[in-house]
C-alpha positions in Angstrom: 127.3 124.0 107.7 126.8 120.9 109.7 130.4 120.9 111.0 129.5 123.9 113.3 126.8 121.9 115.2 129.1 120.1 117.7 128.2 117.5 120.3 125.9 119.8 122.5 123.9 120.9 119.4 123.6 117.3 118.2 122.3 116.2 121.6 119.8 119.1 121.6 118.5 118.2 118.1 118.2 114.5 119.0 116.4 115.4 122.3 113.9 117.6 120.5 113.3 115.0 117.8 112.6 112.4 120.6 110.2 114.8 122.3 108.4 115.8 119.1 108.1 112.4 117.4 108.3 110.0 120.4 110.4 106.8 120.8 108.1 104.7 118.6 108.1 106.9 115.5 111.8 108.0 115.6 113.2 104.7 114.2 110.6 104.7 111.4 111.6 108.2 110.5 115.3 107.3 110.5 114.6 104.2 108.4 112.6 106.3 105.8 115.4 108.9 105.7 118.0 106.2 105.1 116.0 104.6 102.3 115.5 108.0 100.7 119.2 108.8 100.9 120.0 105.4 99.5 117.7 105.9 96.5 119.1 109.4 95.9 122.6 108.1 95.8 121.6 105.3 93.4 119.9 107.7 91.1 122.9 110.0 91.2 125.2 107.1 90.3 122.9 106.1 87.4 122.8 109.6 86.1 126.5 110.0 86.3 127.0 106.6 84.5 124.6 107.6 81.7 126.4 110.9 81.2 129.8 109.2 81.1 128.5 106.6 78.6 127.1 109.4 76.4 130.4 111.3 76.4 132.3 108.1 75.6 129.9 107.4 72.7 130.4 110.9 71.4 134.1 110.6 71.6 134.0 107.4 69.6 131.9 109.0 66.9 134.2 112.0 66.7 137.2 109.7 66.2 135.4 107.8 63.5 134.7 111.0 61.6 138.3 112.1 61.7 
């Protein structure tokens, strides 16, 4: 979906964001977005790790029963 934007579309979006939010607010918005994305990735990794650990524990229990 984002691969169809291209350079002119990206410039248009950035120009509109600059006009709407202004030069002072734009870095704050970018920083907040970056922190949100970082937390989302961290949560995803933790969830994946928990699921992997649970599967490994289940496999160990199954092997013990056999």
